[in-house]
TIMI-2910 file (N, C-alpha, C, CB; in pm, 1 decimal, decimal comma, always signed):
<rs>
+----------+----------+----------+----------+----------+----------+----------+----------+----------+----------+----------+----------+------+
!      n_x !      n_y !      n_z !     ca_x !     ca_y !     ca_z !      c_x !      c_y !      c_z !     cb_x !     cb_y !     cb_z ! resn !
+----------+----------+----------+----------+----------+----------+----------+----------+----------+----------+----------+----------+------+
!   +653,2 !  -1264,4 !  -1528,4 !   +584,6 !  -1260,0 !  -1412,7 !   +530,2 !  -1412,4 !  -1396,9 !   +471,8 !  -1144,7 !  -1417,8 !  Met !
!   +541,2 !  -1482,0 !  -1290,8 !   +490,8 !  -1602,5 !  -1253,3 !   +380,6 !  -1590,1 !  -1165,0 !   +586,5 !  -1679,5 !  -1198,6 !  Thr !
!   +258,6 !  -1644,5 !  -1176,2 !   +145,8 !  -1602,7 !  -1089,2 !    +79,4 !  -1754,4 !  -1051,9 !    +31,7 !  -1487,8 !  -1175,9 !  Ile !
!    +55,4 !  -1776,0 !   -945,9 !    -16,9 !  -1894,3 !   -884,6 !   -121,1 !  -1865,2 !   -797,9 !    +68,5 !  -1976,5 !   -812,5 !  Glu !
!   -233,6 !  -1945,6 !   -827,0 !   -357,9 !  -1914,9 !   -743,2 !   -381,8 !  -2026,7 !   -665,6 !   -484,2 !  -1881,5 !   -822,7 !  Ile !
!   -417,2 !  -2025,9 !   -521,6 !   -456,4 !  -2133,5 !   -452,8 !   -563,8 !  -2089,0 !   -357,1 !   -342,8 !  -2197,4 !   -387,9 !  His !
!   -689,7 !  -2084,6 !   -401,1 !   -796,2 !  -2025,3 !   -320,6 !   -777,6 !  -1890,0 !   -282,7 !   -816,4 !  -2096,9 !   -204,9 !  Gly !
!   -743,1 !  -1833,7 !   -167,5 !   -721,7 !  -1704,5 !   -149,0 !   -577,9 !  -1679,2 !   -130,6 !   -798,5 !  -1657,9 !    -43,4 !  Asn !
!   -496,0 !  -1752,8 !   -172,3 !   -351,3 !  -1713,6 !   -171,0 !   -305,8 !  -1697,9 !   -316,0 !   -260,5 !  -1822,4 !    -94,6 !  Val !
!   -246,6 !  -1575,2 !   -331,7 !   -189,5 !  -1557,4 !   -474,4 !    -12,3 !  -1542,8 !   -441,4 !   -268,4 !  -1396,8 !   -559,7 !  Leu !
!    +46,2 !  -1594,2 !   -535,0 !   +176,6 !  -1602,9 !   -544,5 !   +223,8 !  -1527,9 !   -649,4 !   +215,6 !  -1725,5 !   -552,5 !  Thr !
!   +313,7 !  -1426,5 !   -646,8 !   +376,0 !  -1344,1 !   -759,6 !   +512,2 !  -1361,9 !   -745,8 !   +342,8 !  -1193,1 !   -759,1 !  Ile !
!   +580,9 !  -1430,0 !   -853,6 !   +717,6 !  -1445,3 !   -845,0 !   +768,0 !  -1494,4 !   -720,0 !   +776,6 !  -1330,3 !   -873,1 !  Asp !
!   +712,0 !  -1589,0 !   -661,0 !   +756,3 !  -1659,4 !   -531,4 !   +734,3 !  -1588,1 !   -409,8 !   +897,0 !  -1690,0 !   -533,0 !  Gly !
!   +667,6 !  -1473,9 !   -411,8 !   +615,6 !  -1393,0 !   -299,9 !   +454,4 !  -1401,7 !   -286,0 !   +661,1 !  -1241,5 !   -322,7 !  Arg !
!   +423,4 !  -1419,8 !   -146,9 !   +269,6 !  -1468,7 !   -133,6 !   +195,0 !  -1357,8 !    -78,6 !   +246,9 !  -1600,0 !    -35,1 !  Val !
!    +78,8 !  -1351,0 !   -133,8 !     -5,3 !  -1230,7 !    -94,0 !   -155,1 !  -1322,6 !    -40,1 !    -31,2 !  -1104,3 !   -250,7 !  Val !
!   -179,9 !  -1301,4 !    +89,3 !   -313,9 !  -1366,3 !   +132,7 !   -418,0 !  -1259,6 !   +125,5 !   -309,5 !  -1428,9 !   +284,0 !  Gln !
!   -530,2 !  -1307,5 !    +61,5 !   -624,8 !  -1210,6 !    +34,1 !   -754,5 !  -1248,6 !   +109,0 !   -644,7 !  -1197,1 !   -116,2 !  Leu !
!   -867,9 !  -1174,2 !   +138,6 !   -947,9 !  -1204,6 !   +221,4 !  -1062,2 !  -1314,3 !   +161,4 !   -995,2 !  -1079,3 !   +270,0 !  Asp !
!  -1056,0 !  -1318,4 !    +29,8 !  -1150,7 !  -1417,5 !    -10,3 !  -1099,3 !  -1503,1 !   -147,9 !  -1291,7 !  -1339,5 !    -35,6 !  Trp !
!  -1136,4 !  -1595,7 !   -196,2 !  -1082,4 !  -1665,7 !   -297,6 !  -1081,8 !  -1589,0 !   -414,6 !  -1145,0 !  -1783,2 !   -316,3 !  Pro !
!   -972,6 !  -1625,9 !   -527,7 !   -955,5 !  -1556,8 !   -628,1 !  -1048,0 !  -1615,2 !   -750,2 !   -812,4 !  -1552,2 !   -650,6 !  Val !
!  -1109,1 !  -1541,1 !   -814,8 !  -1185,6 !  -1585,0 !   -937,9 !  -1105,9 !  -1571,0 !  -1041,2 !  -1308,6 !  -1514,4 !   -966,1 !  Leu !
!  -1046,9 !  -1477,2 !  -1081,0 !   -957,7 !  -1459,1 !  -1211,1 !   -857,0 !  -1336,3 !  -1182,6 !  -1057,5 !  -1424,1 !  -1353,5 !  Glu !
!   -745,2 !  -1357,2 !  -1261,9 !   -647,9 !  -1260,5 !  -1239,7 !   -604,9 !  -1195,5 !  -1388,5 !   -523,7 !  -1330,7 !  -1159,4 !  Val !
!   -561,7 !  -1084,8 !  -1410,6 !   -513,7 !  -1043,1 !  -1537,4 !   -389,5 !   -962,4 !  -1487,7 !   -625,2 !   -957,5 !  -1628,6 !  Ala !
!   -289,9 !   -957,2 !  -1590,3 !   -147,2 !   -889,5 !  -1553,6 !   -107,7 !   -800,9 !  -1649,7 !    -30,7 !   -987,3 !  -1538,8 !  Glu !
!    -46,8 !   -701,9 !  -1613,8 !    +28,2 !   -614,7 !  -1706,5 !   +163,6 !   -606,9 !  -1649,9 !    -35,5 !   -471,4 !  -1724,3 !  Thr !
!   +244,0 !   -521,4 !  -1711,2 !   +398,4 !   -523,9 !  -1683,8 !   +421,1 !   -511,3 !  -1546,5 !   +478,0 !   -412,3 !  -1754,2 !  Arg !
!   +352,9 !   -423,8 !  -1471,4 !   +395,5 !   -393,8 !  -1340,6 !   +285,4 !   -430,5 !  -1235,9 !   +433,0 !   -247,0 !  -1332,9 !  Asp !
!   +164,4 !   -473,2 !  -1267,7 !    +44,6 !   -508,6 !  -1171,5 !    -16,8 !   -640,4 !  -1198,2 !    -69,7 !   -404,3 !  -1181,8 !  Lys !
!    -93,1 !   -679,1 !  -1114,1 !   -185,8 !   -801,1 !  -1124,4 !   -311,7 !   -744,3 !  -1071,4 !   -136,2 !   -937,3 !  -1038,7 !  Val !
!   -410,9 !   -761,8 !  -1156,2 !   -550,3 !   -726,8 !  -1115,1 !   -622,6 !   -850,8 !  -1080,5 !   -627,1 !   -650,6 !  -1225,9 !  Phe !
!   -679,5 !   -850,3 !   -980,6 !   -750,9 !   -968,2 !   -907,9 !   -883,3 !   -950,2 !   -889,2 !   -699,4 !   -996,6 !   -778,2 !  Val !
!   -959,5 !  -1058,2 !   -933,0 !  -1121,3 !  -1051,5 !   -905,4 !  -1130,1 !  -1143,0 !   -804,7 !  -1227,1 !  -1091,7 !  -1030,8 !  Leu !
!  -1176,3 !  -1097,3 !   -674,4 !  -1234,1 !  -1177,9 !   -582,8 !  -1341,5 !  -1253,7 !   -605,4 !  -1259,9 !  -1117,9 !   -493,7 !  Leu !
!  -1372,1 !  -1381,8 !   -585,3 !  -1487,7 !  -1456,3 !   -604,9 !  -1601,9 !  -1407,7 !   -542,2 !  -1470,0 !  -1580,3 !   -567,7 !  Asp !
!  -1704,6 !  -1360,2 !   -604,8 !  -1832,6 !  -1319,0 !   -530,9 !  -1907,4 !  -1426,1 !   -470,1 !  -1925,5 !  -1250,7 !   -619,5 !  Pro !
!  -1894,8 !  -1558,1 !   -540,6 !  -1971,8 !  -1670,9 !   -475,5 !  -1928,8 !  -1689,2 !   -343,0 !  -1958,7 !  -1800,7 !   -546,6 !  Asp !
!  -1806,3 !  -1671,6 !   -288,7 !  -1746,3 !  -1678,6 !   -175,7 !  -1785,8 !  -1593,9 !    -64,2 !  -1630,6 !  -1663,2 !   -200,0 !  Ala !
!  -1829,1 !  -1469,4 !    -97,5 !  -1872,5 !  -1376,0 !    +18,6 !  -2004,0 !  -1340,3 !     +1,8 !  -1792,8 !  -1249,1 !    +31,0 !  Tyr !
!  -2079,3 !  -1365,4 !    -99,8 !  -2222,6 !  -1324,9 !   -117,5 !  -2303,2 !  -1400,7 !    -26,1 !  -2274,3 !  -1345,5 !   -259,4 !  Leu !
!  -2252,5 !  -1544,9 !     -9,9 !  -2339,8 !  -1629,0 !    +92,6 !  -2298,9 !  -1626,8 !   +233,1 !  -2341,4 !  -1773,9 !    +56,0 !  Gly !
!  -2186,8 !  -1539,5 !   +259,1 !  -2137,6 !  -1542,1 !   +396,0 !  -2244,8 !  -1462,5 !   +474,8 !  -1986,9 !  -1478,5 !   +409,9 !  Asp !
!  -2282,9 !  -1530,4 !   +587,7 !  -2384,7 !  -1462,8 !   +687,5 !  -2335,1 !  -1343,2 !   +736,4 !  -2419,1 !  -1547,1 !   +808,2 !  Ala !
!  -2213,4 !  -1318,1 !   +779,2 !  -2171,2 !  -1187,4 !   +843,8 !  -2180,4 !  -1082,3 !   +728,0 !  -2014,6 !  -1194,9 !   +910,3 !  Ser !
!  -2146,0 !  -1107,2 !   +616,0 !  -2149,6 !  -1004,2 !   +522,7 !  -2301,7 !   -978,9 !   +476,6 !  -2055,6 !  -1041,1 !   +404,0 !  Tyr !
!  -2389,3 !  -1057,4 !   +468,5 !  -2529,7 !  -1047,8 !   +440,6 !  -2594,1 !   -944,9 !   +570,8 !  -2598,6 !  -1215,0 !   +435,0 !  Lys !
!  -2543,3 !   -974,0 !   +675,7 !  -2586,0 !   -908,7 !   +785,7 !  -2525,9 !   -743,9 !   +783,9 !  -2536,5 !   -998,6 !   +913,0 !  Tyr !
!  -2406,6 !   -752,7 !   +731,7 !  -2359,7 !   -621,0 !   +720,4 !  -2434,7 !   -526,3 !   +599,2 !  -2205,7 !   -635,4 !   +696,2 !  Ser !
!  -2458,9 !   -588,9 !   +492,0 !  -2536,0 !   -518,7 !   +398,2 !  -2661,2 !   -485,3 !   +434,3 !  -2545,0 !   -581,4 !   +289,3 !  Leu !
!  -2740,1 !   -570,4 !   +514,3 !  -2855,8 !   -537,2 !   +556,3 !  -2869,7 !   -410,4 !   +634,5 !  -2898,0 !   -636,3 !   +620,6 !  Arg !
!  -2748,7 !   -405,8 !   +715,4 !  -2753,3 !   -284,8 !   +812,4 !  -2674,5 !   -155,1 !   +749,4 !  -2680,9 !   -328,9 !   +960,8 !  Asn !
!  -2694,8 !   -155,4 !   +627,1 !  -2614,8 !    -31,2 !   +565,6 !  -2467,8 !    -36,0 !   +533,7 !  -2623,9 !    +79,9 !   +656,6 !  Gly !
!  -2396,7 !   -149,9 !   +567,1 !  -2259,3 !   -165,9 !   +548,5 !  -2212,3 !   -164,0 !   +385,5 !  -2222,0 !   -301,5 !   +620,1 !  Gly !
!  -2074,2 !   -124,3 !   +360,9 !  -2049,2 !   -127,3 !   +220,8 !  -2047,5 !   -260,6 !   +164,1 !  -1928,2 !    -63,8 !   +191,3 !  Pro !
!  -2063,0 !   -268,0 !    +20,7 !  -2034,5 !   -392,6 !    -52,7 !  -1888,9 !   -415,9 !    -56,4 !  -2089,8 !   -389,2 !   -194,3 !  Ala !
!  -1851,1 !   -527,7 !    -77,5 !  -1702,9 !   -548,7 !    -98,4 !  -1667,0 !   -520,5 !   -236,0 !  -1658,5 !   -690,4 !    -64,7 !  Ile !
!  -1544,7 !   -447,5 !   -237,1 !  -1499,2 !   -418,5 !   -374,6 !  -1397,3 !   -516,2 !   -409,4 !  -1444,3 !   -276,7 !   -390,8 !  Arg !
!  -1451,1 !   -599,3 !   -494,3 !  -1389,5 !   -729,7 !   -542,3 !  -1290,6 !   -715,5 !   -641,9 !  -1487,6 !   -819,3 !   -596,0 !  Asn !
!  -1247,2 !   -609,5 !   -698,7 !  -1148,7 !   -595,0 !   -793,1 !  -1022,4 !   -518,3 !   -723,2 !  -1209,2 !   -518,7 !   -917,8 !  Leu !
!   -907,9 !   -595,5 !   -709,7 !   -786,0 !   -540,8 !   -627,9 !   -662,1 !   -533,6 !   -732,3 !   -747,1 !   -646,9 !   -490,6 !  Val !
!   -583,1 !   -444,1 !   -721,3 !   -462,6 !   -445,5 !   -782,3 !   -346,1 !   -450,2 !   -702,2 !   -454,9 !   -346,2 !   -857,9 !  Ala !
!   -256,4 !   -542,3 !   -734,0 !   -147,7 !   -588,3 !   -642,3 !    -19,0 !   -554,4 !   -723,1 !   -159,1 !   -752,8 !   -602,6 !  Ile !
!   +105,8 !   -498,5 !   -672,9 !   +200,5 !   -471,9 !   -739,0 !   +298,9 !   -602,9 !   -759,3 !   +254,8 !   -359,2 !   -678,1 !  Ser !
!   +378,2 !   -595,8 !   -846,5 !   +486,2 !   -711,3 !   -845,7 !   +568,3 !   -755,5 !   -721,6 !   +586,5 !   -675,3 !   -939,8 !  Arg !
!   +574,2 !   -646,3 !   -620,1 !   +630,2 !   -680,3 !   -512,1 !   +524,1 !   -698,1 !   -392,8 !   +731,8 !   -584,2 !   -488,4 !  Asp !
!   +403,8 !   -740,9 !   -433,4 !   +299,0 !   -789,8 !   -364,3 !   +243,2 !   -685,0 !   -259,1 !   +341,9 !   -915,9 !   -302,0 !  Cys !
!   +248,5 !   -555,1 !   -294,9 !   +171,5 !   -445,3 !   -232,6 !    +41,7 !   -425,7 !   -280,6 !   +235,7 !   -324,9 !   -245,6 !  Gln !
!    -69,2 !   -434,2 !   -188,0 !   -209,7 !   -395,9 !   -211,9 !   -200,9 !   -247,2 !   -267,0 !   -302,6 !   -408,2 !    -72,0 !  Arg !
!   -243,1 !   -216,3 !   -389,0 !   -240,1 !    -72,1 !   -437,7 !   -361,1 !     -9,6 !   -426,8 !   -199,9 !    -58,2 !   -574,0 !  Leu !
!   -479,2 !    -75,0 !   -459,0 !   -611,6 !    -19,1 !   -447,0 !   -723,5 !   -121,5 !   -479,7 !   -622,9 !   +101,1 !   -538,1 !  Trp !
!   -863,7 !    -88,5 !   -419,2 !   -963,7 !   -156,3 !   -456,1 !  -1071,2 !    -77,3 !   -541,9 !  -1013,3 !   -210,6 !   -342,1 !  Glu !
!  -1107,0 !   -142,6 !   -657,5 !  -1174,0 !    -82,9 !   -762,7 !  -1298,1 !    -37,9 !   -722,3 !  -1186,6 !   -165,1 !   -869,9 !  Gly !
!  -1341,7 !    +83,1 !   -781,8 !  -1460,1 !   +149,0 !   -762,2 !  -1562,4 !    +72,0 !   -823,0 !  -1457,5 !   +281,7 !   -810,7 !  Glu !
!  -1690,0 !    +61,9 !   -764,3 !  -1800,7 !    -25,2 !   -813,9 !  -1902,1 !    +66,7 !   -911,1 !  -1884,7 !    -91,0 !   -678,7 !  Leu !
!  -1961,9 !    +23,9 !  -1008,5 !  -2037,4 !   +119,3 !  -1078,8 !  -2195,7 !   +142,1 !  -1006,8 !  -2044,2 !    +64,7 !  -1235,6 !  Pro !
!  -2214,7 !    +36,9 !   -911,8 !  -2346,3 !    +87,4 !   -837,7 !  -2308,8 !    +29,1 !   -691,8 !  -2509,4 !    +19,5 !   -908,1 !  Glu !
!  -2390,2 !    +55,4 !   -608,9 !  -2347,2 !    +35,6 !   -458,4 !  -2324,1 !   -107,7 !   -421,2 !  -2456,5 !    +90,9 !   -359,9 !  Gly !
!  -2429,7 !   -200,6 !   -472,1 !  -2448,5 !   -326,5 !   -431,2 !  -2387,4 !   -434,6 !   -553,0 !  -2607,4 !   -340,8 !   -398,9 !  Arg !
!  -2301,0 !   -379,6 !   -636,4 !  -2262,8 !   -449,4 !   -755,6 !  -2151,2 !   -515,1 !   -714,2 !  -2239,0 !   -366,7 !   -876,5 !  Asp !
!  -2088,2 !   -605,9 !   -826,4 !  -1960,5 !   -681,8 !   -826,5 !  -1920,5 !   -697,1 !   -955,5 !  -1966,6 !   -812,5 !   -763,1 !  Tyr !
!  -1792,0 !   -736,5 !   -974,5 !  -1732,5 !   -767,9 !  -1101,1 !  -1728,2 !   -920,1 !  -1105,4 !  -1589,5 !   -701,9 !  -1118,7 !  Tyr !
!  -1734,5 !   -962,1 !  -1225,8 !  -1732,4 !  -1104,7 !  -1241,9 !  -1655,0 !  -1133,5 !  -1369,7 !  -1876,6 !  -1164,4 !  -1246,0 !  Tyr !
!  -1587,5 !  -1059,5 !  -1447,2 !  -1493,6 !  -1094,4 !  -1541,7 !  -1428,8 !   -987,3 !  -1605,5 !  -1547,2 !  -1171,3 !  -1632,6 !  Gln !
!  -1292,5 !  -1012,1 !  -1637,6 !  -1212,5 !   -909,3 !  -1730,3 !  -1239,0 !   -933,6 !  -1858,6 !  -1062,8 !   -911,8 !  -1718,1 !  Phe !
!  -1261,4 !   -797,9 !  -1925,0 !  -1289,3 !   -814,8 !  -2083,7 !  -1159,0 !   -776,7 !  -2150,9 !  -1417,3 !   -713,5 !  -2144,2 !  Ser !
!  -1064,6 !   -687,1 !  -2082,6 !   -942,6 !   -657,8 !  -2155,1 !   -867,3 !   -604,1 !  -2023,7 !   -959,2 !   -544,8 !  -2292,7 !  Ser !
!   -709,2 !   -593,6 !  -2060,7 !   -632,4 !   -554,4 !  -1970,2 !   -577,0 !   -403,9 !  -2007,2 !   -530,9 !   -659,2 !  -1953,4 !  Thr !
!   -578,8 !   -390,2 !  -2157,7 !   -542,7 !   -248,5 !  -2192,2 !   -652,9 !   -215,1 !  -2302,2 !   -378,5 !   -231,2 !  -2250,4 !  Glu !
!   -737,3 !   -137,0 !  -2287,3 !   -755,6 !    -63,1 !  -2130,8 !   -806,5 !   -168,8 !  -2053,7 !   -868,1 !    +74,3 !  -2116,9 !  Pro !
!   -798,1 !   -138,1 !  -1924,4 !   -852,5 !   -229,5 !  -1810,5 !   -984,7 !   -218,3 !  -1815,9 !   -807,3 !   -198,0 !  -1668,9 !  Leu !
!  -1082,4 !   -336,4 !  -1843,2 !  -1210,8 !   -331,7 !  -1850,3 !  -1259,9 !   -431,5 !  -1789,5 !  -1254,6 !   -322,6 !  -1963,2 !  Gln !
!  -1378,2 !   -423,1 !  -1718,2 !  -1436,3 !   -545,9 !  -1637,2 !  -1586,2 !   -540,8 !  -1653,3 !  -1397,4 !   -542,1 !  -1473,4 !  Val !
!  -1647,7 !   -649,5 !  -1645,5 !  -1796,4 !   -677,0 !  -1644,5 !  -1856,4 !   -685,7 !  -1520,2 !  -1828,5 !   -795,1 !  -1709,0 !  Asn !
!  -1963,7 !   -615,3 !  -1479,8 !  -2014,4 !   -618,7 !  -1375,3 !  -2139,0 !   -696,9 !  -1373,8 !  -2023,4 !   -502,9 !  -1337,3 !  Ser !
!  -2196,5 !   -738,6 !  -1250,3 !  -2322,9 !   -810,7 !  -1234,0 !  -2436,7 !   -753,7 !  -1300,0 !  -2355,5 !   -823,0 !  -1099,2 !  Phe !
!  -2446,5 !   -608,0 !  -1289,8 !  -2557,8 !   -519,9 !  -1315,4 !  -2539,9 !   -488,8 !  -1445,1 !  -2568,8 !   -399,9 !  -1230,4 !  Ser !
!  -2464,5 !   -566,0 !  -1522,7 !  -2466,7 !   -511,0 !  -1674,0 !  -2388,4 !   -396,1 !  -1717,6 !  -2597,6 !   -472,3 !  -1709,9 !  Ser !
!  -2293,0 !   -367,8 !  -1654,7 !  -2202,4 !   -244,8 !  -1679,6 !  -2052,1 !   -319,3 !  -1742,1 !  -2176,7 !   -145,8 !  -1513,0 !  Phe !
!  -2014,4 !   -263,5 !  -1830,9 !  -1872,8 !   -270,7 !  -1879,9 !  -1815,6 !   -140,9 !  -1841,8 !  -1858,8 !   -297,4 !  -2037,9 !  Leu !
!  -1726,6 !   -159,0 !  -1744,0 !  -1627,8 !    -47,7 !  -1667,1 !  -1483,8 !    -43,0 !  -1729,2 !  -1607,2 !    -87,3 !  -1499,4 !  Cys !
!  -1449,4 !    +59,9 !  -1779,9 !  -1305,2 !   +106,7 !  -1812,9 !  -1249,5 !   +148,6 !  -1653,6 !  -1304,9 !   +255,3 !  -1937,8 !  Glu !
!  -1157,5 !    +76,7 !  -1599,4 !  -1075,1 !   +125,1 !  -1465,7 !   -952,0 !   +177,8 !  -1493,5 !  -1046,1 !    +14,8 !  -1365,2 !  Ile !
!   -930,6 !   +273,9 !  -1421,0 !   -790,6 !   +358,6 !  -1421,6 !   -692,8 !   +251,1 !  -1369,5 !   -789,2 !   +507,7 !  -1314,3 !  Asp !
!   -619,3 !   +215,5 !  -1424,3 !   -512,3 !    +93,3 !  -1364,7 !   -416,3 !   +177,2 !  -1247,9 !   -391,1 !    +18,0 !  -1514,7 !  Pro !
!   -413,3 !   +303,2 !  -1250,9 !   -341,1 !   +359,5 !  -1140,2 !   -400,9 !   +400,8 !  -1019,2 !   -280,8 !   +458,6 !  -1179,7 !  Glu !
!   -543,5 !   +400,3 !  -1029,5 !   -625,4 !   +444,3 !   -906,4 !   -734,7 !   +348,1 !   -865,6 !   -692,3 !   +580,2 !   -932,5 !  Ser !
!   -792,0 !   +281,6 !   -969,3 !   -908,8 !   +187,4 !   -940,6 !  -1038,3 !   +260,4 !   -961,8 !   -904,6 !   +130,4 !   -792,0 !  Gly !
!  -1020,4 !   +391,5 !  -1019,6 !  -1157,2 !   +481,9 !  -1038,3 !  -1222,8 !   +424,1 !  -1174,3 !  -1121,5 !   +665,8 !  -1055,9 !  Lys !
!  -1336,3 !   +453,7 !  -1185,5 !  -1409,0 !   +429,4 !  -1317,7 !  -1387,3 !   +537,8 !  -1382,4 !  -1554,6 !   +401,2 !  -1314,9 !  Ile !
!  -1337,6 !   +520,2 !  -1526,0 !  -1310,7 !   +616,4 !  -1615,3 !  -1423,5 !   +628,7 !  -1705,9 !  -1190,0 !   +591,6 !  -1682,1 !  Leu !
!  -1488,1 !   +515,7 !  -1732,9 !  -1613,1 !   +521,5 !  -1828,4 !  -1690,7 !   +367,9 !  -1786,2 !  -1558,2 !   +533,9 !  -2020,0 !  Ala !
!  -1838,0 !   +399,6 !  -1803,9 !  -1908,4 !   +286,8 !  -1784,7 !  -2015,6 !   +281,6 !  -1890,9 !  -1960,8 !   +281,1 !  -1648,1 !  Lys !
!  -2044,5 !   +165,6 !  -1944,3 !  -2158,2 !   +137,8 !  -2047,7 !  -2241,2 !    +41,7 !  -2002,3 !  -2112,6 !    +93,9 !  -2181,3 !  Glu !
!  -2366,7 !    +63,2 !  -2005,1 !  -2483,8 !    -28,2 !  -1976,5 !  -2500,3 !   -113,7 !  -2083,7 !  -2612,8 !    +42,1 !  -1952,0 !  Phe !
!  -2491,4 !   -246,5 !  -2076,3 !  -2501,4 !   -346,3 !  -2175,3 !  -2644,6 !   -399,9 !  -2222,8 !  -2426,4 !   -454,0 !  -2125,7 !  Leu !
!  -2736,4 !   -385,8 !  -2127,8 !  -2857,1 !   -435,8 !  -2143,2 !  -2956,4 !   -344,5 !  -2205,9 !  -2898,5 !   -478,5 !  -2024,8 !  Lys !
+----------+----------+----------+----------+----------+----------+----------+----------+----------+----------+----------+----------+------+
</rs>
């Protein structure tokens, strides 16, 4: 699988996916690409801040994309206003959150299978 990243444009084997925010990091398996959207890009956005202050949901910044560029799911967050900043592994799929959780994510659904508080 060939993956290219240019801001919020992800190219998988020559097919293009336009994402809402720039890509921070990707991890791949045989049939999926897991994408972390860059929280620095949206946390400072005035409309996003306004939405959060008024009870809007946090952006789920872990996204799974199939090899044929279909968006499969957005990953569950360990806390309501949290976000992921780094992959720890792909098998099992584990990501670190800003609120100090190491989360194991179900690669088929995006649900948290286990979480460990690291501090």
